[in-house]
C-alpha positions in Angstrom: -19.8 5.0 -8.1 -17.2 3.5 -6.6 -14.0 2.6 -8.7 -12.9 -1.4 -9.1 -11.8 -3.1 -6.6 -8.5 -3.9 -5.6 -7.6 -7.3 -5.4 -5.5 -7.9 -2.3 -4.8 -10.5 0.4 -3.6 -9.6 3.7 -1.2 -6.8 2.3 -0.5 -8.2 -0.6 -2.0 -7.8 -4.0 -2.0 -10.8 -5.9 1.2 -11.7 -7.8 3.3 -9.3 -5.9 4.5 -9.6 -2.0 5.0 -5.9 0.4 7.2 -5.9 2.4 9.4 -3.2 4.7 12.4 -1.8 2.9 15.7 -2.6 4.3 19.3 -0.6 4.0 19.8 -3.6 1.0 17.1 -1.5 -0.5 18.3 2.1 -0.5 19.0 1.9 -4.9 15.8 1.0 -5.6 14.2 3.6 -2.9 16.6 6.1 -4.6 15.7 5.3 -7.7 11.7 5.2 -7.3 11.8 8.6 -5.9 14.2 9.9 -8.6 11.8 8.7 -11.1 8.7 9.7 -8.9 10.4 13.5 -9.3 11.0 12.9 -13.0 6.7 11.9 -13.4 6.0 15.2 -11.5 8.5 17.6 -13.5 11.1 17.1 -16.1 14.4 18.2 -14.1 17.9 18.4 -15.5 20.8 15.4 -15.0 22.5 18.0 -12.0 18.9 18.1 -9.9 18.7 14.3 -10.1 22.1 14.1 -8.7 21.9 16.7 -6.1 18.5 15.4 -5.1 19.5 11.4 -5.6 22.9 12.0 -3.6 21.0 13.7 -0.4 18.0 11.1 -0.4 21.0 8.5 0.1 22.4 10.3 2.7 19.0 10.7 4.4 17.6 7.4 4.3 20.3 5.5 5.9 20.6 8.8 8.9 16.9 8.6 9.2 16.5 4.3 9.6 19.6 4.6 12.1 17.1 7.8 14.3 14.3 4.5 13.9 12.6 8.0 12.2 11.8 6.2 8.7 10.5 3.1 7.2 9.9 2.1 3.9 7.2 -0.3 2.1 8.0 -2.1 -1.0 5.9 -4.2 -3.3 8.0 -7.2 -5.0 7.6 -9.4 -7.6 8.2 -13.3 -7.1 11.1 -13.0 -8.0 12.4 -10.1 -5.8 12.1 -7.1 -8.1 10.9 -3.5 -6.4 8.1 -2.7 -8.4 7.0 -0.1 -6.4 7.5 2.0 -3.2 6.3 4.2 -0.2 7.8 5.6 2.7 7.1 7.0 6.2 9.2 10.1 7.7 8.6 10.1 11.0 8.6 14.1 11.0 8.8 16.6 14.4 6.3 18.7 15.0 5.5 21.4 16.8 3.5 20.9 20.5 -0.5 21.6 19.6 -2.6 23.1 21.9 -4.4 20.3 24.2 -2.0 17.9 22.9 0.9 16.4 25.0 1.9 13.6 22.5 2.6 12.7 19.9 5.3 15.0 18.6 6.2 13.4 15.4 4.0 12.7 12.9 4.3 10.3 10.1 4.6 11.9 6.9 4.2 9.7 3.8 6.5 10.1 0.8 8.0 8.8 -2.1 4.9 6.7 -3.3 5.8 5.4 -6.7 5.0 2.8 -9.0 7.1 1.3 -12.6 4.9 2.3 -15.0 4.5 -1.3 -16.4 3.2 -2.3 -12.8 0.7 0.7 -12.6 -3.1 0.3 -12.4 -2.9 -3.1 -10.3 -3.4 -1.6 -7.2 -0.2 -1.8 -5.8 0.0 1.7 -4.6 -3.3 1.2 -2.5 -1.5 -1.5 -1.4 1.3 0.2 -0.1 -0.6 3.2 1.3 -2.9 0.8 3.2 0.2 -0.5 4.5 1.5 2.8 6.0 -1.5 3.6 7.4 -1.6 0.2 9.3 2.2 0.6 10.4 0.9 3.9 11.6 -2.3 3.4 13.5 -0.2 0.1 15.4 2.5 2.7 16.7 -0.7 4.5 18.2 -0.3 7.8 15.7 -3.7 9.6 15.2 -2.7 11.0 11.6 -0.3 11.2 8.7 0.4 14.4 6.3 1.4 14.2 2.8 2.1 16.6 -0.2 0.4 14.8 -2.7 0.5 15.7 -6.7 -2.5 15.8 -8.7 -1.6 12.6 -10.4 -1.8 10.3 -6.9 -4.8 13.0 -5.1 -7.9 10.4 -6.4 -6.2 7.5 -4.3 -5.2 9.8 -1.4 -8.7 10.7 -1.1 -10.1 7.2 -1.6 -8.6 6.0 1.1 -10.3 8.7 3.4 -7.0 11.1 3.0 -8.3 15.5 2.9 -6.4 17.9 1.6 -5.6 20.6 3.8 -4.0 24.7 3.3 -0.8 25.4 3.1 1.4 27.9 2.0 5.2 29.0 1.3 7.2 31.5 0.1 10.1 31.3 -2.3 13.3 33.0 -0.3 15.4 33.3 -3.1 13.0 36.0 -5.0 11.2 37.8 -2.3 8.8 40.4 -3.8 
């Protein structure tokens, strides 16, 4: 059974505008990522400070290199209440494929708690997919939290397998 239909028109959720972020939105992008990580797991103020500062440096650098694009859902008053970002991540060559050497990586998808349940994240993810498709990319990647997996699955995303090792505390 399908869930409720998201009310949208041409990339807009009713009462909100979806727009591309600029460097003027850096504070909002950093704050949304901060809150996203806090929602996933409590972090210490020191951890947040380190992460916030690193992201504050990362975003402008990647924008200058044309490897980052952010999208925001804003109220009629211009308040950013939700966001989603793409990082054009370098990838290794694969057999039979010469291009693209970059893949859009979806990150920092977040909606302020009081604006959840209005389809904003869905509209933002669709906007990132549209942006990527328009530029000739054939796939996107992300690391989804348990909280967000249902959203991505409803939009056709499939779960893949990835492994990692902690190099600080190897066995």
